[in-house]
C-alpha positions as CSV (number, residue, x, y, z in Angstrom):
1,M,-66.8,-9.1,-155.2
2,E,-65.8,-12.7,-154.6
3,H,-65.3,-15.0,-157.6
4,I,-67.1,-18.3,-157.2
5,C,-66.5,-19.7,-160.7
6,S,-64.2,-22.7,-161.0
7,S,-60.7,-22.2,-162.6
8,T,-59.9,-24.0,-165.8
9,S,-56.1,-23.6,-165.5
10,G,-55.8,-27.1,-164.0
11,K,-58.3,-28.9,-166.3
12,V,-58.0,-30.2,-169.8
13,T,-60.6,-28.3,-171.7
14,S,-61.9,-28.8,-175.2
15,M,-61.2,-25.2,-176.2
16,T,-57.5,-26.0,-176.8
17,S,-58.2,-28.2,-179.8
18,Q,-55.7,-29.7,-182.2
19,S,-56.3,-26.9,-184.7
20,W,-55.5,-24.3,-182.0
21,V,-52.3,-26.1,-181.2
22,A,-51.4,-26.4,-184.9
23,D,-51.9,-22.7,-185.3
24,K,-49.5,-22.0,-182.5
25,A,-47.0,-24.6,-183.4
26,V,-46.3,-23.3,-187.0
27,A,-44.1,-20.5,-185.7
28,M,-42.2,-23.0,-183.5
29,L,-41.6,-25.4,-186.4
30,K,-40.3,-22.6,-188.6
31,K,-37.9,-21.6,-186.0
32,D,-36.8,-25.1,-185.0
33,P,-38.0,-28.0,-187.2
34,T,-36.6,-30.5,-184.6
35,V,-38.9,-29.2,-181.8
36,V,-40.7,-32.1,-180.0
37,A,-44.2,-32.2,-178.7
38,V,-43.2,-32.1,-175.1
39,K,-41.4,-28.7,-175.7
40,I,-44.5,-27.4,-177.5
41,L,-46.8,-28.5,-174.7
42,K,-44.6,-26.8,-172.0
43,D,-44.3,-23.5,-173.9
44,L,-48.1,-23.3,-174.6
45,Q,-48.9,-24.0,-171.0
46,D,-46.5,-21.4,-169.7
47,E,-47.6,-18.8,-172.2
48,H,-51.4,-19.3,-172.3
49,H,-51.9,-20.8,-168.8
50,V,-53.9,-23.8,-170.0
51,T,-53.5,-27.5,-169.3
52,L,-53.1,-29.5,-172.5
53,N,-53.3,-33.2,-173.3
54,Y,-50.1,-34.6,-174.8
55,H,-52.1,-36.4,-177.5
56,T,-53.7,-33.2,-178.5
57,V,-50.4,-31.4,-178.8
58,W,-48.8,-34.3,-180.8
59,K,-51.7,-34.3,-183.2
60,G,-51.6,-30.5,-183.5
61,K,-47.9,-30.7,-184.3
62,Q,-48.6,-33.2,-187.1
63,K,-51.2,-30.9,-188.5
64,A,-48.8,-27.9,-188.4
65,A,-46.0,-30.0,-190.1
66,T,-48.4,-31.1,-192.8
67,G,-49.5,-27.5,-193.5
68,L,-45.8,-26.3,-193.4
69,Y,-44.1,-29.1,-195.4
70,G,-47.0,-30.7,-197.2
71,S,-48.3,-34.3,-197.0
72,W,-46.1,-37.4,-197.3
73,E,-47.8,-38.3,-200.6
74,E,-47.0,-34.9,-202.0
75,S,-43.4,-35.1,-200.9
76,F,-42.8,-38.1,-203.1
77,R,-44.5,-36.4,-206.0
78,M,-42.1,-33.5,-205.7
79,L,-38.9,-35.6,-206.0
80,Y,-38.4,-35.2,-209.7
81,N,-38.9,-31.4,-209.4
82,Y,-36.3,-31.4,-206.6
83,K,-33.9,-33.4,-208.8
84,A,-34.3,-30.8,-211.6
85,E,-33.6,-27.9,-209.2
86,I,-30.4,-29.5,-207.9
87,E,-29.1,-30.2,-211.5
88,L,-30.0,-26.6,-212.5
89,R,-28.3,-24.9,-209.6
90,S,-25.4,-27.3,-209.0
91,S,-24.0,-28.6,-212.3
92,G,-22.2,-31.8,-212.0
93,S,-24.1,-33.1,-209.0
94,I,-25.6,-36.6,-209.2
95,V,-29.2,-37.2,-208.3
96,E,-30.7,-40.6,-209.2
97,I,-34.2,-41.9,-208.5
98,D,-35.2,-45.5,-208.8
99,T,-38.9,-46.6,-209.1
100,T,-40.9,-49.8,-209.2
101,T,-44.2,-50.5,-210.9
102,H,-47.0,-52.3,-209.1
103,E,-50.5,-52.8,-210.6
104,G,-50.0,-50.1,-213.2
105,E,-48.8,-47.5,-210.6
106,V,-45.2,-46.1,-210.2
107,H,-43.9,-46.2,-206.7
108,F,-40.7,-44.8,-205.2
109,S,-37.9,-47.2,-204.4
110,K,-34.5,-45.5,-203.9
111,L,-32.8,-42.1,-204.1
112,F,-29.1,-41.1,-204.3
113,I,-27.7,-37.6,-204.0
114,A,-24.0,-36.5,-204.3
115,F,-23.2,-32.8,-204.7
116,K,-20.4,-31.8,-207.0
117,P,-18.4,-29.9,-204.2
118,C,-18.6,-33.1,-202.0
119,I,-17.3,-35.3,-204.8
120,D,-14.4,-32.9,-205.6
121,G,-13.6,-32.4,-202.0
122,F,-13.3,-36.1,-201.4
123,V,-11.1,-36.6,-204.4
124,N,-8.8,-33.6,-203.9
125,G,-8.7,-33.1,-200.1
126,C,-9.6,-36.3,-198.2
127,R,-7.9,-39.6,-197.6
128,P,-9.0,-42.6,-199.8
129,Y,-11.2,-43.9,-197.0
130,I,-15.0,-44.0,-197.0
131,S,-17.4,-45.2,-194.3
132,I,-20.8,-46.5,-195.3
133,D,-23.8,-47.2,-193.1
134,S,-27.5,-46.6,-192.8
135,T,-30.0,-45.4,-190.2
136,H,-33.7,-45.9,-189.8
137,L,-36.2,-43.2,-190.6
138,N,-38.8,-42.1,-188.0
139,G,-41.5,-40.8,-190.3
140,K,-44.5,-42.5,-191.9
141,W,-42.1,-44.4,-194.2
142,N,-39.9,-46.8,-192.3
143,G,-37.1,-46.7,-194.8
144,Q,-33.3,-46.3,-194.4
145,L,-31.1,-43.2,-194.8
146,A,-27.9,-44.5,-196.4
147,I,-24.8,-42.3,-196.0
148,V,-21.2,-42.2,-197.3
149,T,-18.7,-40.3,-195.2
150,A,-15.0,-39.7,-195.5
151,L,-12.1,-38.3,-193.4
152,D,-10.5,-34.9,-193.9
153,G,-7.0,-33.8,-192.7
154,H,-8.4,-32.6,-189.4
155,N,-10.0,-36.1,-188.7
156,W,-13.4,-34.5,-189.1
157,M,-16.4,-36.2,-190.7
158,F,-16.7,-35.3,-194.4
159,P,-20.1,-36.0,-196.1
160,V,-19.7,-37.5,-199.6
161,A,-23.2,-38.7,-200.5
162,Y,-26.5,-39.8,-199.0
163,G,-29.7,-41.4,-200.2
164,F,-32.8,-43.4,-199.2
165,I,-33.4,-47.1,-199.6
166,E,-36.3,-49.3,-198.6
167,S,-34.3,-51.8,-196.5
168,E,-30.8,-53.2,-196.0
169,N,-30.8,-56.0,-198.5
170,G,-28.3,-57.0,-201.2
171,D,-30.2,-55.5,-204.2
172,N,-30.7,-52.1,-202.6
173,W,-27.0,-51.9,-201.4
174,A,-25.8,-53.0,-204.9
175,W,-27.8,-50.2,-206.5
176,F,-26.5,-47.7,-204.0
177,M,-22.9,-48.7,-204.3
178,N,-23.1,-48.5,-208.1
179,Q,-24.2,-44.8,-207.7
180,V,-21.2,-44.3,-205.3
181,K,-18.9,-45.6,-208.0
182,K,-20.5,-43.3,-210.6
183,A,-19.8,-40.4,-208.3
184,I,-16.2,-41.0,-207.0
185,G,-15.0,-43.3,-209.8
186,D,-12.8,-46.3,-209.1
187,P,-9.7,-45.0,-207.3
188,P,-6.6,-47.3,-207.4
189,V,-6.3,-47.1,-203.7
190,L,-9.5,-47.1,-201.7
191,V,-10.8,-48.4,-198.3
192,V,-14.4,-49.1,-197.6
193,C,-15.4,-49.5,-193.9
194,T,-18.8,-51.1,-193.1
195,D,-20.5,-52.8,-190.2
196,A,-21.7,-56.4,-189.9
197,C,-24.4,-56.1,-192.7
198,K,-23.9,-59.0,-195.2
199,G,-25.9,-57.3,-197.9
200,L,-23.6,-54.3,-197.9
201,E,-20.5,-56.5,-197.6
202,N,-21.4,-58.4,-200.7
203,A,-22.3,-55.2,-202.6
204,V,-18.9,-53.7,-201.9
205,K,-17.1,-56.8,-203.1
206,K,-19.1,-56.7,-206.3
207,V,-18.8,-53.0,-207.1
208,F,-15.3,-52.3,-205.7
209,P,-13.5,-55.7,-206.0
210,Q,-10.0,-54.1,-205.7
211,A,-10.8,-52.0,-202.6
212,E,-9.7,-52.9,-199.1
213,Q,-12.7,-53.7,-197.1
214,R,-12.6,-53.2,-193.4
215,E,-15.1,-54.2,-190.7
216,C,-16.1,-52.2,-187.6
217,F,-14.3,-53.9,-184.8
218,R,-16.8,-52.7,-182.2
219,H,-19.6,-54.6,-184.0
220,M,-17.4,-57.6,-184.5
221,W,-16.4,-57.6,-180.8
222,H,-19.9,-57.5,-179.5
223,N,-21.0,-60.3,-181.8
224,F,-18.0,-62.3,-180.7
225,Q,-19.0,-61.9,-177.0
226,K,-22.3,-63.6,-177.6
227,Y,-20.5,-66.9,-178.1
228,F,-17.2,-66.7,-176.3
229,H,-16.7,-65.6,-172.7
230,G,-13.6,-65.1,-170.6
231,D,-10.7,-62.8,-169.9
232,V,-8.5,-64.5,-172.4
233,F,-10.7,-63.4,-175.3
234,G,-10.0,-59.8,-174.3
235,R,-6.7,-60.2,-176.1
236,L,-8.6,-59.4,-179.3
237,W,-8.3,-55.7,-178.4
238,P,-4.4,-55.6,-178.3
239,A,-4.4,-57.9,-181.3
240,A,-6.5,-55.5,-183.3
241,R,-4.3,-52.6,-182.2
242,A,-1.0,-54.3,-183.1
243,Y,0.9,-52.7,-186.0
244,R,3.5,-55.6,-186.2
245,P,2.3,-59.0,-187.4
246,E,4.4,-60.7,-184.8
247,E,2.6,-59.0,-182.0
248,Y,-0.8,-59.7,-183.6
249,Q,0.0,-63.4,-183.9
250,H,1.2,-63.6,-180.3
251,H,-2.2,-62.4,-178.9
252,M,-4.3,-64.4,-181.4
253,A,-2.4,-67.6,-180.4
254,K,-3.6,-67.2,-176.9
255,V,-7.2,-66.7,-178.1
256,F,-7.1,-69.7,-180.4
257,D,-5.7,-71.9,-177.6
258,A,-8.6,-70.9,-175.4
259,S,-11.2,-72.3,-177.8
260,E,-10.9,-74.3,-181.0
261,K,-14.1,-72.7,-182.2
262,V,-12.7,-69.2,-182.4
263,Y,-10.8,-69.6,-185.7
264,P,-13.7,-71.1,-187.7
265,Y,-16.0,-68.5,-186.3
266,L,-13.8,-65.6,-187.4
267,R,-13.1,-67.2,-190.7
268,D,-16.8,-67.8,-191.6
269,Y,-18.5,-64.7,-190.1
270,H,-15.8,-62.0,-189.7
271,N,-13.3,-62.5,-192.5
272,L,-12.9,-58.8,-193.3
273,L,-10.0,-56.7,-192.0
274,W,-10.2,-55.4,-188.5
275,M,-6.6,-55.4,-187.4
276,W,-4.0,-52.7,-187.8
277,C,-1.2,-55.1,-189.1
278,M,-3.3,-55.9,-192.2
279,F,-4.2,-52.4,-193.2
280,N,-2.8,-50.7,-196.3
281,P,-0.2,-48.1,-195.0
282,A,-0.9,-45.9,-198.0
283,I,-4.3,-45.0,-196.6
284,K,-2.8,-43.2,-193.6
285,C,-5.9,-44.1,-191.5
286,D,-5.9,-46.7,-188.8
287,Y,-9.5,-46.5,-187.7
288,I,-10.9,-49.9,-186.6
289,N,-14.3,-48.6,-185.7
290,N,-17.0,-47.2,-188.0
291,N,-17.3,-44.0,-185.9
292,L,-17.6,-41.7,-189.0
293,A,-21.0,-43.1,-189.9
294,E,-22.1,-42.9,-186.3
295,C,-21.2,-39.2,-186.3
296,F,-23.4,-38.6,-189.3
297,N,-26.3,-40.6,-187.7
298,A,-26.1,-38.4,-184.6
299,W,-25.9,-35.3,-186.8
300,V,-29.3,-36.0,-188.4
301,R,-30.9,-37.8,-185.5
302,D,-33.5,-35.0,-184.8
303,I,-34.8,-34.6,-188.4
304,K,-35.4,-38.1,-189.5
305,D,-39.1,-37.8,-189.2
306,L,-39.4,-35.2,-191.9
307,P,-41.0,-36.0,-195.3
308,I,-38.5,-37.3,-197.8
309,V,-38.0,-34.1,-199.9
310,Q,-37.8,-31.9,-196.8
311,L,-35.4,-34.3,-195.2
312,A,-33.1,-34.5,-198.3
313,D,-33.2,-30.7,-198.5
314,K,-32.5,-30.2,-194.8
315,I,-29.4,-32.4,-195.1
316,R,-28.3,-30.4,-198.1
317,E,-28.7,-27.2,-196.0
318,M,-26.7,-28.7,-193.2
319,I,-23.9,-29.7,-195.5
320,M,-24.0,-26.2,-197.1
321,E,-23.5,-24.5,-193.7
322,L,-20.8,-27.1,-192.7
323,F,-18.8,-26.3,-195.8
324,R,-19.0,-22.6,-195.3
325,K,-17.9,-22.9,-191.6
326,R,-14.9,-25.1,-192.4
327,R,-13.9,-23.0,-195.4
328,M,-13.6,-20.0,-193.1
329,I,-11.6,-22.1,-190.6
330,G,-9.2,-23.2,-193.4
331,E,-8.7,-19.6,-194.5
332,R,-7.3,-18.7,-191.0
333,F,-4.7,-21.5,-191.1
334,T,-1.1,-20.6,-191.7
335,G,1.9,-22.8,-192.4
336,I,2.1,-26.1,-194.3
337,I,0.7,-28.6,-191.8
338,L,-2.6,-28.2,-189.9
339,P,-2.0,-26.6,-186.5
340,F,-3.7,-29.3,-184.5
341,V,-1.2,-31.9,-185.8
342,I,1.8,-29.8,-184.9
343,H,0.3,-29.2,-181.4
344,Q,-0.4,-32.9,-181.0
345,L,3.2,-33.9,-181.9
346,N,4.7,-31.2,-179.7
347,A,2.7,-32.5,-176.8
348,K,3.9,-36.1,-177.4
349,T,7.6,-35.0,-177.3
350,R,7.3,-34.0,-173.6
351,G,6.9,-37.6,-172.4
352,L,9.6,-39.4,-174.2
353,G,12.3,-39.4,-171.5
354,H,12.3,-43.2,-171.4
355,L,13.4,-43.4,-175.1
356,K,17.1,-43.2,-175.8
357,A,18.0,-42.4,-179.4
358,K,21.4,-42.9,-181.1
359,A,22.1,-41.7,-184.6
360,S,24.0,-43.5,-187.2
361,A,23.5,-40.7,-189.7
362,D,21.5,-37.5,-190.0
363,W,18.6,-39.5,-191.4
364,S,19.0,-42.9,-189.6
365,G,19.2,-44.1,-186.1
366,E,18.0,-46.6,-183.4
367,V,15.8,-46.0,-180.4
368,K,15.9,-48.0,-177.2
369,N,13.3,-48.2,-174.4
370,A,14.8,-47.7,-170.9
371,Y,11.9,-49.7,-169.4
372,K,12.3,-52.6,-171.8
373,E,15.9,-53.4,-172.5
374,D,15.1,-55.9,-175.2
375,E,13.0,-53.4,-177.2
376,R,14.8,-51.4,-179.9
377,H,13.5,-49.9,-183.2
378,V,15.2,-48.4,-186.3
379,V,14.0,-45.0,-187.6
380,K,14.5,-43.7,-191.2
381,T,13.5,-40.1,-191.5
382,L,14.0,-39.8,-195.3
383,T,11.5,-42.5,-196.0
384,H,9.3,-41.8,-193.0
385,E,9.7,-45.3,-191.6
386,C,10.0,-47.0,-188.2
387,T,10.2,-50.7,-187.5
388,C,7.2,-50.3,-185.1
389,L,5.2,-49.5,-188.3
390,Q,3.0,-46.8,-186.7
391,W,4.6,-44.0,-188.7
392,Q,3.8,-45.8,-192.0
393,H,0.2,-46.4,-191.1
394,T,-0.7,-43.0,-189.6
395,G,1.4,-40.6,-191.6
396,K,2.6,-38.9,-188.4
397,P,5.8,-39.6,-186.5
398,C,5.6,-42.2,-183.8
399,D,7.2,-41.9,-180.4
400,H,10.4,-43.5,-181.6
401,A,10.6,-41.1,-184.6
402,L,10.0,-38.1,-182.3
403,A,12.7,-39.2,-179.9
404,F,15.2,-39.4,-182.8
405,I,14.0,-36.1,-184.3
406,N,14.7,-34.5,-180.9
407,V,18.3,-35.7,-181.2
408,L,18.6,-34.2,-184.6
409,Q,17.0,-30.9,-183.5
410,A,19.7,-30.5,-180.8
411,R,22.4,-30.5,-183.5
412,N,20.7,-28.4,-186.1
413,F,17.3,-26.9,-186.9
414,V,14.6,-29.4,-187.8
415,N,11.2,-28.5,-189.2
416,M,8.5,-30.9,-187.9
417,E,6.4,-30.2,-191.0
418,D,8.9,-32.2,-193.1
419,Y,8.0,-35.5,-191.3
420,V,4.2,-35.3,-191.6
421,H,2.3,-36.7,-194.6
422,E,0.6,-34.4,-197.1
423,Y,-2.9,-35.6,-196.1
424,Y,-2.5,-33.4,-193.0
425,S,-1.5,-30.3,-195.0
426,V,-3.4,-27.0,-195.0
427,S,-3.7,-27.0,-198.7
428,R,-5.5,-30.4,-198.7
429,F,-7.9,-29.2,-196.1
430,R,-8.7,-26.1,-198.1
431,A,-9.2,-28.2,-201.2
432,A,-11.7,-30.4,-199.4
433,Y,-14.0,-27.4,-198.7
434,E,-13.2,-25.2,-201.6
435,G,-16.5,-25.9,-203.4
436,V,-19.7,-24.1,-202.6
437,I,-23.0,-25.9,-202.1
438,E,-25.4,-23.8,-204.1
439,P,-28.5,-22.5,-202.3
440,L,-31.9,-23.6,-203.7
441,T,-35.3,-21.8,-204.1
442,D,-38.5,-22.9,-202.4
443,K,-40.6,-25.8,-203.8
444,N,-43.0,-23.4,-205.5
445,Q,-40.2,-22.2,-207.8
446,W,-38.7,-25.5,-208.7
447,P,-38.9,-26.6,-212.4
448,H,-41.9,-28.6,-213.1
449,V,-41.0,-32.0,-214.6
450,D,-43.7,-33.9,-216.5
451,T,-42.8,-37.5,-216.1
452,G,-46.1,-38.9,-217.5
453,F,-46.9,-40.6,-214.2
454,V,-47.5,-39.8,-210.5
455,L,-44.8,-41.0,-208.2
456,R,-46.4,-42.7,-205.3
457,P,-45.0,-43.7,-201.9
458,P,-43.1,-47.0,-201.6
459,I,-45.0,-50.3,-201.6
460,P,-45.0,-51.8,-198.1
461,I,-44.4,-55.4,-199.5
462,G,-43.5,-57.8,-196.8
463,K,-43.9,-55.3,-194.0
464,K,-46.7,-54.8,-191.6
465,K,-47.0,-51.5,-189.8
466,G,-47.4,-52.0,-186.1
467,A,-50.1,-50.5,-183.9
468,G,-49.5,-47.0,-182.7
469,R,-47.0,-44.4,-183.7
470,T,-43.7,-45.2,-185.3
471,R,-40.9,-45.8,-182.9
472,K,-38.3,-43.0,-182.9
473,Q,-35.9,-44.4,-180.2
474,R,-33.9,-47.4,-181.3
475,I,-34.0,-50.5,-179.1
476,K,-30.6,-50.7,-177.5
477,S,-28.8,-54.0,-177.4
478,W,-27.5,-55.5,-174.2
479,W,-23.9,-54.1,-174.6
480,E,-25.4,-50.6,-174.9
481,G,-27.2,-50.8,-171.6
482,G,-30.5,-51.6,-173.1
483,S,-31.2,-54.8,-171.0
484,R,-31.4,-55.4,-167.2
485,K,-28.1,-57.2,-167.1
486,G,-26.2,-56.0,-164.1
487,S,-29.1,-54.1,-162.5
488,L,-30.3,-54.8,-158.9
489,N,-33.8,-55.2,-157.7
490,K,-35.1,-53.1,-154.8
491,C,-37.6,-54.6,-152.4
492,R,-40.8,-52.5,-151.9
493,K,-41.3,-53.9,-148.4
494,C,-38.0,-53.3,-146.6
495,G,-36.3,-51.0,-149.1
496,E,-33.1,-53.2,-149.4
497,V,-31.4,-53.9,-152.7
498,G,-30.8,-57.4,-154.0
499,H,-34.2,-59.1,-153.7
500,R,-37.9,-58.6,-154.5
501,E,-40.9,-58.3,-152.1
502,A,-41.8,-62.0,-152.6
503,G,-38.4,-63.1,-151.3
504,C,-38.0,-60.6,-148.6
505,P,-36.5,-62.0,-145.3
506,Q,-39.2,-60.1,-143.4
507,N,-41.8,-62.5,-144.8
508,G,-40.6,-65.2,-142.3
509,T,-40.0,-68.9,-143.0
510,N,-43.6,-70.0,-143.3
511,K,-43.8,-72.6,-146.1
512,R,-46.7,-72.7,-148.5
513,K,-49.2,-75.4,-148.1
514,S,-48.8,-78.1,-150.8
515,R,-51.6,-78.2,-153.3
516,G,-53.3,-81.4,-154.3
517,K,-53.5,-82.7,-157.8
518,K,-55.1,-80.4,-160.2
519,N,-56.6,-83.2,-162.4
520,P,-57.2,-86.4,-160.3
521,S,-57.7,-89.5,-162.3
522,P,-61.4,-89.7,-163.4
523,W,-61.6,-93.5,-162.9
524,F,-60.3,-93.5,-159.3
525,D,-60.8,-90.9,-156.6
526,V,-59.0,-91.6,-153.3
527,S,-61.0,-88.9,-151.5
528,V,-64.2,-90.7,-152.2
529,S,-62.9,-94.2,-151.2
530,N,-61.5,-92.8,-147.9
531,A,-64.6,-90.8,-147.0
532,V,-66.5,-91.9,-143.9
533,P,-70.2,-92.5,-144.8
534,S,-72.7,-90.4,-143.0
535,T,-75.5,-93.0,-143.2
536,P,-75.4,-96.8,-142.4
537,T,-74.3,-98.8,-145.3
538,K,-74.0,-102.5,-146.2
539,S,-71.1,-104.6,-145.2
540,N,-68.0,-104.7,-147.4
541,N,-68.9,-108.2,-148.5
542,D,-72.2,-107.1,-149.8
543,A,-70.7,-104.0,-151.4
544,T,-68.0,-105.9,-153.2
545,C,-70.3,-108.7,-154.4
546,S,-73.3,-106.6,-155.4
547,G,-72.2,-106.3,-159.0
548,P,-72.6,-109.1,-161.5
549,G,-69.7,-110.8,-163.2
550,A,-66.4,-112.3,-162.1
551,V,-64.9,-111.4,-158.8
552,T,-61.8,-109.1,-159.2
553,R,-58.6,-109.3,-157.2
554,S,-59.5,-106.3,-155.0
555,Q,-63.0,-107.7,-154.3
556,A,-61.5,-111.0,-153.2
557,A,-59.1,-109.2,-150.9
558,A,-62.0,-107.3,-149.4
559,Q,-64.0,-110.5,-148.8
560,A,-61.0,-112.2,-147.2
561,S,-60.6,-109.4,-144.6
562,P,-64.0,-108.3,-143.4
563,G,-64.3,-105.0,-141.7
564,P,-63.5,-101.4,-142.7
565,V,-61.4,-100.9,-145.8
566,T,-57.7,-100.3,-145.0
567,R,-55.6,-97.6,-146.6
568,S,-53.6,-100.2,-148.7
569,Q,-56.8,-101.7,-149.9
570,A,-58.2,-98.3,-150.8
571,A,-55.0,-97.4,-152.6
572,T,-55.3,-100.4,-154.9
573,P,-57.1,-99.0,-158.0
574,P,-59.5,-101.1,-160.0
575,P,-58.5,-101.8,-163.6
576,K,-59.1,-99.2,-166.2
577,P,-62.3,-99.7,-168.2
578,P,-61.7,-100.9,-171.8
579,A,-61.3,-98.2,-174.4
580,K,-64.2,-97.6,-176.6
581,E,-63.8,-98.3,-180.3
582,K,-63.8,-95.1,-182.3
583,K,-66.3,-95.1,-185.1
584,K,-64.8,-94.4,-188.4
585,K,-65.9,-91.2,-189.9
586,M,-67.5,-91.8,-193.2
587,T,-66.7,-89.1,-195.7
588,P,-68.1,-88.9,-199.2
589,K,-65.7,-89.8,-201.9
590,R,-64.5,-87.2,-204.2
591,K,-66.1,-87.1,-207.6
592,K,-63.8,-87.5,-210.5
593,L,-63.8,-84.9,-213.3
594,S,-65.2,-87.5,-215.7
595,D,-68.3,-88.0,-213.4
596,L,-69.2,-84.3,-213.5
C-alpha cells in the first residue's frame, strides 16, 4: 500500500513544545551543566527524527534549568543556608554576604568565599604573589565574578578565593579586598597583580599599602598603542623584560626620545610596576602579565550563566576535584625539587657552548659570552647570585650560573637541587594541596537560617537591561581580532579581493550625472526665468514696467536692451524681500504667591 501522507521530519511542528524539550533536556543538564542549546537541538533531532526551532529548544532548556536548579529569586534566598552549610562542614572557611536595603526590602549586594584549605595552601605552599581580576556573569544578573589566584611551585594556577560583586567600582573592590585581607592576613612580603582597573588599583593601595603592586603589561601595552605608533615604541617589550636597570634605561631612553608625551602618559596612567628590574627579588616570580586570572576565567567560562548559589557551589566542586588531583600528583613526586624544574634546567645546559666559565673558587667565578666579547658576568653559588640578576628574580639558576655549575660538576659531584629555591620544592607543593575541600549535601539538607527577612536579587540601579537575551560572548577589542582592521573586502561581481562591487573595474569609467540643487532658492528660480514661453507674451518692456513702484536696476537694464532676456540678465537676481517682523508672543505673567 502506497503512503500518501506528508512527512513531518522536515517541518517544524507544534508537537515538540518547550515542555517536551525541557523534559528531554533535564537528563542532559544533569550529565553536563554546560551543555548549550545547539547541542541539545542536534541530539534531539538525531534521536527523535524531528525538526526543532532553536528558540523552542532554548526556552525548553531554560525551563529544565529552572526545574533542576530553581529560580533565580530562590537562588538568592538560599545564600544564607549555603553559608551555614560551608561553615558547618569546613571549619575556618570565610563566607561573607553583604546586603543593601531599598524601600524596606533587603537586596543582595556582594559575596566572598575563601575555603580553609585554600587559605592554608597559599600561606604554606605558594609564593607571596596573588592575581586579582573579575569576569562578567552571563545569567539574568549581570554582575561580576571576582577571583583571587596564586602560583604554586609547578607554576600552576592556585585558587585562593572568589566572590560576586555588582560592578567594578571602588566601593565594591574595597569591600572585596578587605575580605581578602581577613583571609590571608597582611604578609610582610606580598605582590598584588591587577589589570588597568582604577577602582581595584586604589582599593589595593588602601588595604595593602605595603604590598608591591604590579600591572599587567599586556593591558598597558595595548592601551599605549592607542596613542603612540611606530617601531621605536616596540622597545617597551625588551625594557619590560630587562633584569638590569641599565638595560631598562637604555631602551626607555629611545622611547622617550621618540615622543615627549610618553613619559607624562606613563607617569599619569600607568605608574605601577610592569618591568622586571623593579620587581622584588624575594617573590621569585617575574610574571609581567595577569595570565593567572585569565586561566581562572577560562576555567569557569562555560558555567557563568548558572544561578548564584549553583555557580558558587559548582566552583567549589571544581576546586575540590582540582585539589584531589594535584594531591595525588604530589604523592608520586620523589626528591627535593619538583621534577619539571630539574628537567627544565637539564635541558638548558645543552645549549650553553657559547658561555665560557672560569672559577676563582669553588663557589665563585666569571662567565664570558663567546659571541659578545664585552659581556661578562660574575656568579656566586653560595648566595645564589649572578650579575645578570635573573637567578635572584626567578629562584632558578640562569644560563651563566648553569655554565659555571657545569665547570664545578666536572671536578666533583654537584647536586642541582642545591641551587634551586625552596618555592620549587616537593614539600611546598604537597603543603599547598594538603588540605581537603569538604563535600557538601544537597540544598534540601542545608541548615535553615532564619534571618528575619527575605534576601532579594540585586537592585538594578543605574543599569538598563537591553533587549533580547543577555550576551554571553564578550565583545573583543581591536587587538584581539574583534574589528575589521587588516581584513580585505571581496567583490561580489568579479570575485577579486581588495575592492567592493561599487568600485569594481568591470563597472567601466562612466561618470555619474551631476545632480542639481536639492533646495533652490525660493525667491529666485533660474529654470523659470530661462524657460521658453509656450504662448505669446508681452514685450520685455511691458513686463518689466507692469508693476507699480520705483524701477529697479534689473528692470532698467531690461528696458535699455529690448529683445529676449540674455543669460547674464536672467542670472541677476532681484533683491530679497524685506523680512517680516515677528510678532511678540504675549504670555500671561506669573502670579505671585501673595496674589493667590
